[in-house]
C-alpha positions in Angstrom: -144.3 -110.8 -22.6 -147.0 -111.5 -25.2 -145.4 -109.8 -28.1 -143.7 -106.4 -28.4 -145.4 -103.1 -29.3 -143.7 -103.3 -32.7 -144.9 -106.8 -33.3 -147.7 -108.0 -31.1 -148.3 -111.3 -33.0 -144.6 -112.5 -32.9 -145.0 -114.3 -29.5 -142.5 -115.7 -27.0 -142.3 -118.6 -24.6 -140.3 -120.2 -21.9 -138.0 -122.8 -23.4 -139.7 -125.8 -21.9 -143.4 -124.8 -22.3 -145.6 -127.0 -24.6 -147.9 -125.5 -27.1 -150.3 -126.8 -29.8 -152.2 -125.3 -32.7 -154.9 -128.0 -32.4 -158.5 -126.8 -31.9 -157.8 -123.0 -31.6 -156.1 -122.7 -35.1 -159.3 -124.0 -36.8 -161.1 -120.9 -35.4 -158.7 -118.5 -37.2 -157.3 -120.2 -40.3 -155.6 -117.1 -41.7 -152.5 -115.6 -40.1 -153.8 -113.2 -37.5 -153.4 -109.4 -37.8 -152.7 -107.4 -34.6 -156.3 -106.1 -34.2 -157.7 -109.7 -34.7 -155.4 -111.1 -32.1 -156.0 -108.4 -29.6 -159.7 -109.2 -29.6 -159.2 -113.0 -29.7 -156.7 -113.0 -26.9 -159.0 -111.0 -24.7 -162.0 -113.3 -25.4 -160.1 -116.5 -24.9 -158.6 -115.4 -21.5 -161.7 -113.8 -20.0 -164.1 -116.2 -21.7 -162.0 -119.4 -21.0 -161.2 -118.4 -17.4 -164.7 -117.2 -16.9 -166.1 -120.6 -18.0 -163.8 -122.4 -15.6 -164.9 -120.1 -12.8 -168.5 -121.0 -13.6 -167.6 -124.6 -12.8 -165.7 -123.7 -9.7 -162.2 -124.6 -11.1 -161.0 -121.0 -10.7 -162.0 -118.2 -8.4 -163.4 -114.9 -9.5 -160.0 -113.2 -8.9 -158.4 -115.6 -11.4 -160.6 -114.3 -14.3 -158.2 -111.9 -15.9 -155.7 -111.5 -18.8 -152.1 -112.1 -17.7 -149.4 -109.8 -19.2 -147.0 -112.8 -19.5 -148.0 -115.1 -22.4 -146.5 -118.1 -20.5 -149.3 -117.6 -17.9 -152.1 -117.3 -20.5 -154.3 -120.1 -21.8 -153.4 -119.3 -25.4 -150.6 -117.5 -27.2 -149.8 -116.2 -30.6 -146.7 -117.2 -32.6 -146.0 -115.7 -36.0 -149.7 -114.9 -36.2 -151.0 -118.4 -35.2 -153.0 -119.1 -32.2 -151.7 -121.9 -29.9 -153.0 -123.5 -26.7 -150.7 -123.3 -23.7 -150.9 -127.1 -23.0 -149.0 -127.0 -19.7 -151.1 -124.2 -18.2 -154.3 -125.9 -19.4 -153.3 -129.2 -17.9 -152.9 -127.5 -14.5 -156.5 -126.4 -14.6 -158.0 -129.5 -16.2 -156.4 -131.7 -13.5 -158.7 -130.1 -11.0 -161.9 -131.6 -12.5 -163.1 -134.6 -10.4 -162.8 -137.8 -12.4 -161.1 -136.0 -15.3 -157.4 -136.7 -15.8 -155.0 -134.6 -17.7 -154.2 -137.6 -19.9 -157.9 -137.5 -21.1 -157.4 -133.8 -22.1 -154.2 -134.6 -24.1 -155.9 -137.6 -25.7 -158.8 -135.4 -26.9 -156.4 -132.7 -28.2 -153.6 -134.8 -29.7 -155.1 -138.3 -30.0 -152.2 -139.5 -27.8 -150.6 -138.8 -24.4 -147.0 -137.6 -24.2 -144.9 -140.2 -22.4 -143.3 -139.5 -19.0 -145.7 -136.8 -17.8 -146.6 -136.6 -14.2 -150.3 -136.5 -13.4 -151.6 -133.2 -12.0 -153.1 -133.9 -8.6 -156.7 -133.0 -8.0 -157.3 -130.2 -5.5 -159.7 -132.0 -3.2 -160.3 -128.8 -1.1 -162.1 -127.3 -4.1 -164.5 -130.3 -4.6 -167.4 -128.8 -2.6 -167.1 -125.5 -4.6 -166.9 -127.4 -7.9 -169.9 -129.6 -7.0 -172.0 -126.6 -6.1 -171.1 -124.3 -8.9 -171.0 -127.1 -11.6 -174.5 -128.3 -10.6 -175.9 -124.8 -10.9 -174.1 -124.1 -14.1 -175.1 -127.4 -15.8 -178.7 -127.0 -14.8 -179.0 -123.6 -16.5 -176.5 -123.9 -19.4 -178.6 -125.2 -22.2 -181.4 -122.7 -21.5 -179.0 -119.8 -21.0 -177.2 -120.7 -24.3 -180.4 -120.8 -26.3 -181.4 -117.5 -24.9 -178.0 -116.0 -25.6 -178.1 -117.2 -29.2 -181.6 -115.9 -29.9 -180.7 -112.5 -28.4 -177.4 -112.4 -30.3 -178.9 -113.2 -33.6 -181.5 -110.4 -33.1 -178.7 -108.0 -32.2 -176.7 -109.0 -35.3 -179.6 -108.5 -37.6 -180.5 -105.1 -36.2 -177.1 -103.6 -35.5 -174.9 -105.2 -38.1 -177.0 -106.5 -41.1 -179.5 -103.6 -41.0 -177.5 -101.1 -39.0 -175.4 -99.3 -41.6 -175.6 -95.9 -39.8 -174.4 -97.2 -36.4 -171.4 -95.5 -34.8 -168.5 -97.9 -35.8 -166.4 -97.2 -32.7 -169.2 -98.2 -30.4 -170.1 -101.2 -32.6 -166.5 -102.4 -32.4 -166.4 -102.2 -28.6 -169.9 -103.6 -28.1 -169.2 -106.6 -30.3 -165.9 -107.2 -28.5 -167.8 -107.4 -25.1 -170.3 -109.7 -26.7 -167.5 -111.9 -28.1 -166.1 -112.3 -24.5 -169.5 -113.3 -23.1 -170.3 -115.7 -25.9 -166.9 -117.3 -25.8 -167.4 -118.0 -22.1 -170.6 -119.9 -22.9 -168.8 -121.7 -25.8 -166.0 -122.9 -23.6 -168.5 -124.2 -21.1 -170.0 -126.3 -23.9 -166.7 -127.6 -24.9 -165.8 -128.6 -21.4 -169.0 -130.5 -21.0 -168.6 -132.3 -24.3 -165.1 -133.3 -23.6 -166.0 -134.8 -20.2 -169.0 -136.7 -21.8 -166.9 -138.0 -24.6 -164.4 -139.4 -22.1 -167.2 -141.1 -20.2 -168.6 -142.7 -23.4 -165.1 -144.0 -24.2 -164.9 -145.5 -20.7 -168.3 -147.1 -21.0 -167.3 -148.7 -24.4 -163.9 -149.8 -23.1 -165.4 -151.7 -20.2 -167.1 -154.0 -22.6 -164.5 -153.9 -25.3 -166.8 -151.9 -27.6 -164.4 -149.2 -28.6 -165.4 -149.5 -32.2 -168.7 -147.9 -31.3 -167.3 -144.7 -29.9 -167.3 -142.5 -33.1 -170.6 -143.8 -34.2 -172.1 -142.9 -30.8 -170.7 -139.4 -31.0 -172.4 -138.6 -34.3 -175.7 -138.4 -36.1 -177.5 -136.3 -33.5 -179.4 -134.2 -36.1 -180.3 -130.5 -36.1 -176.7 -129.3 -35.4 -176.5 -125.6 -36.1 -173.8 -125.7 -38.8 -175.3 -128.6 -40.8 -178.4 -126.4 -41.2 -176.3 -124.0 -43.3 -175.6 -126.7 -45.9 -179.3 -127.7 -45.9 -180.4 -124.1 -46.4 -178.0 -123.7 -49.4 -179.4 -126.9 -50.8 -182.9 -125.4 -50.6 -181.7 -122.3 -52.4 -180.4 -124.5 -55.2 -183.9 -126.0 -55.5 -185.7 -122.7 -55.5 -187.3 -123.3 -52.1 -185.4 -120.6 -50.3 -184.0 -117.2 -51.4 -180.4 -116.1 -51.0 -181.5 -113.2 -48.9 -183.2 -115.5 -46.5 -179.9 -117.5 -46.1 -178.0 -114.3 -45.5 -180.5 -113.1 -42.8 -180.1 -116.5 -41.1 -176.4 -117.3 -41.7 -174.8 -114.1 -43.2 -172.2 -113.8 -40.5 -170.6 -117.0 -41.8 -168.2 -117.1 -44.7 -164.7 -118.3 -45.7 -162.1 -117.8 -42.9 -164.9 -116.3 -40.8 -162.8 -116.3 -37.6 -160.5 -113.7 -39.1 -162.3 -110.3 -38.9 -160.5 -109.0 -42.0 -162.0 -111.8 -44.1 -165.3 -111.1 -45.9 -168.5 -112.7 -44.5 -171.4 -113.6 -46.7 -173.1 -110.5 -45.5 -170.4 -108.5 -47.3 -169.8 -110.8 -50.2 -172.6 -113.3 -51.1 -170.9 -114.6 -54.2 -169.6 -117.6 -52.3 -173.2 -118.7 -51.7 -173.9 -118.3 -55.4 -171.0 -120.6 -56.3 -172.1 -123.3 -53.8 -175.7 -123.1 -55.0 -174.6 -123.7 -58.6 -172.5 -126.7 -57.6 -175.1 -128.2 -55.3 -177.7 -127.8 -57.9 -175.9 -130.4 -60.0 -175.9 -133.0 -57.3 -178.4 -135.9 -56.9 -181.1 -135.9 -54.3 -179.3 -138.5 -52.2 -176.5 -136.0 -51.7 -178.9 -133.6 -49.9 -177.4 -132.7 -46.4 -180.7 -133.7 -44.7 -180.5 -137.2 -46.3 -176.9 -137.6 -45.3 -177.8 -136.5 -41.8 -180.7 -139.0 -41.6 -178.3 -141.8 -42.5 -175.9 -140.8 -39.8 -178.7 -140.7 -37.3 -179.8 -144.2 -38.2 -176.2 -145.4 -37.8 -176.0 -143.9 -34.4 -179.2 -145.5 -33.3 -177.8 -148.9 -34.3 -174.7 -148.3 -32.3 -176.7 -147.2 -29.3 -178.8 -150.4 -29.5 -175.6 -152.5 -29.6 -174.2 -150.6 -26.6 -177.4 -151.0 -24.6 -177.8 -154.7 -25.5 -177.7 -156.8 -22.3 -177.8 -153.9 -19.9 -180.6 -153.8 -17.4 -181.9 -151.6 -14.7 -180.1 -148.6 -13.4 -177.0 -149.3 -15.6 -179.1 -149.1 -18.8 -180.8 -145.9 -17.5 -177.5 -144.2 -16.8 -176.0 -145.1 -20.2 -179.1 -143.7 -21.9 -178.9 -140.5 -19.9 -175.2 -140.2 -20.9 -176.0 -140.6 -24.6 -178.8 -138.0 -24.4 -176.5 -135.6 -22.6 -173.8 -136.0 -25.3 -176.4 -135.2 -28.0 -177.3 -131.9 -26.2 -173.6 -131.1 -25.7 -172.8 -131.4 -29.4 -175.7 -129.2 -30.4 -174.7 -126.7 -27.7 -171.1 -126.5 -28.9 -172.1 -125.7 -32.5 -174.8 -123.2 -31.4 -172.3 -121.4 -29.2 -169.8 -121.2 -32.0 -172.4 -119.7 -34.4 -173.2 -117.1 -31.7 -169.7 -115.9 -31.2 -169.0 -115.9 -34.9 -171.9 -113.4 -35.3 -170.2 -111.2 -32.6 -167.0 -111.4 -34.7 -169.0 -110.2 -37.7 -170.1 -107.2 -35.6 -166.4 -106.5 -34.8 -165.6 -106.9 -38.5 -168.3 -104.3 -39.5 -167.2 -101.9 -36.7 -163.5 -102.2 -37.6 -164.1 -101.5 -41.3 -166.3 -98.5 -40.4 -163.6 -97.1 -38.2 -161.0 -97.7 -40.9 -163.2 -95.9 -43.4 -163.4 -92.9 -41.0 -159.7 -92.8 -40.4 -159.0 -93.2 -44.1 -161.3 -90.3 -44.9 -159.5 -88.2 -42.2 -156.1 -88.9 -43.8 -154.7 -91.0 -41.0 -154.8 -94.3 -42.9 -153.8 -95.0 -46.5 -156.7 -97.6 -46.9 -159.5 -98.7 -44.6 -158.1 -102.2 -43.9 -155.0 -100.7 -42.4 -157.0 -100.6 -39.2 -156.4 -104.3 -38.8 -152.6 -103.7 -38.3 -153.2 -101.8 -35.1 -154.2 -103.3 -31.8 -157.4 -102.6 -29.9 -155.7 -100.4 -27.3 -153.8 -98.5 -30.0 -157.0 -97.7 -31.8 -158.8 -96.7 -28.7 -156.0 -94.5 -27.5 -156.8 -92.0 -30.3 -153.1 -91.1 -30.8 -152.3 -90.4 -34.4 -148.9 -89.3 -35.8 -146.6 -89.9 -38.8 -145.0 -92.7 -36.8 -148.3 -94.6 -36.9 -148.2 -94.9 -40.7 -144.6 -96.2 -40.5 -145.7 -98.8 -37.8 -148.6 -100.0 -40.0 -146.2 -100.3 -43.0 -143.7 -102.4 -41.0 -146.5 -104.7 -39.6 -147.9 -105.3 -43.1 -144.5 -106.4 -44.2 -144.0 -108.7 -41.2 -147.5 -110.1 -41.6 -146.8 -111.0 -45.3 -143.6 -112.8 -44.2 -145.5 -114.8 -41.6 -148.0 -115.9 -44.2 -145.2 -117.7 -46.0 -144.1 -119.6 -42.9 -145.1 -123.1 -41.7 -145.3 -124.0 -38.0 -145.3 -127.5 -36.5 -148.7 -128.5 -35.1 -147.2 -128.9 -31.6 -143.9 -127.4 -30.3 -141.9 -126.6 -27.1 -140.8 -123.0 -26.6 -140.8 -120.6 -29.5 -141.3 -122.7 -32.7 -138.9 -122.5 -35.6 -140.9 -121.6 -38.7 -139.9 -122.9 -42.0 -141.0 -123.3 -45.6 -142.3 -126.9 -45.9 -140.4 -128.9 -48.6 -142.3 -131.1 -51.0 -143.0 -134.5 -49.5 -140.9 -137.4 -50.9 -142.7 -140.4 -52.4 -142.3 -142.7 -49.4 -144.0 -140.1 -47.1 -147.0 -140.0 -49.4 -147.8 -143.7 -49.4 -149.6 -143.7 -46.0 -150.7 -140.7 -43.9 -151.7 -141.3 -40.3 -154.0 -139.1 -38.3 -156.9 -139.7 -35.9 -160.3 -141.2 -36.6 -162.6 -138.1 -37.1 -165.8 -139.7 -38.5 -166.4 -143.4 -39.2 -166.5 -145.1 -42.6 -164.2 -145.8 -45.5 -164.3 -144.1 -48.9 -162.2 -144.0 -52.1 -161.9 -140.9 -54.4 -159.8 -138.2 -55.9 -158.1 -135.7 -53.6 -159.0 -132.0 -53.9 -156.5 -129.8 -52.1 -158.2 -126.6 -50.8 -155.9 -124.2 -48.7 -158.4 -121.3 -48.7 -162.2 -121.7 -49.1 -162.5 -118.1 -50.3 -163.0 -118.4 -54.0 -162.4 -122.2 -54.1 -164.2 -124.1 -56.8 -166.9 -126.4 -55.3 -166.1 -130.1 -55.2 -167.3 -132.5 -57.9 -168.8 -135.9 -57.2 -166.2 -138.4 -56.0 -163.8 -135.9 -54.6 -162.1 -136.0 -51.1 -161.6 -132.6 -49.5 -158.0 -132.2 -48.2 -157.5 -129.0 -46.1 -155.4 -127.5 -43.4 -158.2 -126.8 -40.9 -161.8 -125.9 -41.0 -164.4 -123.5 -39.7 -168.2 -123.2 -40.1 -167.6 -121.4 -43.4 -166.5 -124.7 -44.9 -169.8 -126.6 -44.1 -171.3 -126.1 -47.5 -168.1 -127.6 -49.1 -168.4 -130.5 -46.7 -171.9 -131.3 -48.2 -170.2 -131.8 -51.5 -167.3 -134.0 -50.3 -167.2 -137.8 -50.2 -164.5 -137.7 -47.5 -162.4 -135.4 -45.5 -158.7 -135.2 -44.7 -157.8 -132.4 -42.2 -154.3 -131.4 -41.0 -155.2 -129.9 -37.6 -157.7 -130.9 -35.1 -159.0 -133.8 -32.9 -162.2 -135.8 -32.4 -163.8 -132.8 -30.7 -162.9 -130.3 -33.4 -165.5 -128.6 -35.5 -164.5 -130.4 -38.7 -164.8 -133.9 -37.1 -168.2 -133.1 -35.5 -169.7 -131.8 -38.7 -168.3 -134.7 -40.7 -169.9 -137.1 -38.3 -173.2 -135.3 -38.5 -173.2 -135.5 -42.3 -171.9 -139.1 -42.3 -168.7 -138.3 -44.2 -165.6 -140.4 -43.4 -163.0 -138.2 -42.0 -159.3 -138.5 -40.9 -158.2 -135.5 -38.8 -154.9 -134.5 -37.2 -152.7 -135.6 -40.1 -150.3 -132.7 -39.4 -149.2 -132.3 -43.0 -151.7 -134.0 -45.2 -151.9 -130.9 -47.4 -148.2 -131.1 -48.0 -148.2 -134.8 -48.8 -151.3 -135.0 -51.1 -152.0 -133.1 -54.3 -155.2 -132.5 -56.2 -156.0 -135.5 -58.4 -154.3 -138.1 -56.2 -156.4 -141.3 -55.8 -156.8 -142.0 -52.0 -158.5 -144.3 -49.6 -159.8 -142.5 -46.4 -160.4 -144.8 -43.5 -162.2 -142.8 -40.8 -162.3 -145.9 -38.4 -158.5 -146.2 -38.2 -157.4 -142.6 -39.0 -155.3 -143.7 -42.0 -155.2 -142.2 -45.6 -153.6 -144.4 -48.2 -152.4 -143.2 -51.6 -153.6 -145.5 -54.3 -151.8 -146.2 -57.6 -153.0 -144.1 -60.5 -154.6 -146.3 -63.2 -153.1 -146.1 -66.7 
């Protein structure tokens, strides 16, 4: 089962099932509350399975939410989202030309030894070819239409819609979340396939060193525009209200509905504006982006050198398709985050109504009930006791640390301080190319964090689009959780910031003020001696 009535975010698992926090946990950096998880689990199952159905990997009857967490694509353990790696491998293996090893390499940066390959289902190839062709031909246009329509909905119904029925808003935003997650998962599938193809093209000519440069510097990626707009505010060329109207659904920890978006609390924008206002012109996000574009064009020229005829044409088409896929991924993410902000507004409105009626002690108690519990309309003294117990459990989970990957139900613990020998060198995966030296700045929560100073390296657990403006101030990035296709790595590449991702516990092994070298080409962070 996927959690009991008393504790729906506790989670359970078969003893030999493999799970990972990579990729999904960056979407919800805070420990999930029951209401948050009930909306996320529904969107990830219907959206994820729906996307795979769009490509012919699953049939329409397989687009549902299983009761047993072991059969779901994702689970929740002590309030943390995790990917069901074994279940996902079974589906990924169906894709023609796409091995399950490629999937694990994208997620973990490595392949677990001793795994049996998942055989392709050749009988589904005709269906996959037909549905994939139709889906791919329409996907970019459909996504752009969805984003434009969703942004207009958010502006009228959330930003300007203070009198809207919160119950209806909460449900409508939930349905939109499912639909937009379906489009986002389609984008992620396409990008992962294209990344694997680019790696293969480079490997055939022993040009693996070009891979990360080829997967960066596309320009006009949705979330890098946030940093540019905040830069323009700092120079008086744009107003804060204009930024909120364009990006107000973003904010620190934006994937968690109980967090405050910039629409609710614009003070985070003000702090970033003050910090960016002190930076030189060459730190402007658009300037950094242009340098990354120039580096990618040089890498493309090197990759295409010596290629002729159809081979050259095919490689160029592959590179153009990858550029579109990166932009689509970030556009889709921005779209579903705006639906989450609608759910946030609806939930807080419902909480205010129930609080006024005497059923809740405070409006945010609503987040400790599940979607079905809220919609049931059943209220009693037992509900107050249930909320109290869940608040206490939630607080306990916040003090726990889980491994990035685990088999069965993980054993949470409180992470000890790292010994000196573990701090000397920290290994992760190359996230964005380049090498940089600087002072570490440990940021565990972007909400209220002081903006970075020049020469600082951002060290964090995971990231979401609400971190983008902080990225624009960082000279380098060290991220615990994620892989080359994660949001943090993509944005780092777009801004030309060296990044090491997937360190697992870099936030435990580094402290603010440490002098470090970040090598985004090798995926290694080195602790440097402190000068006298």
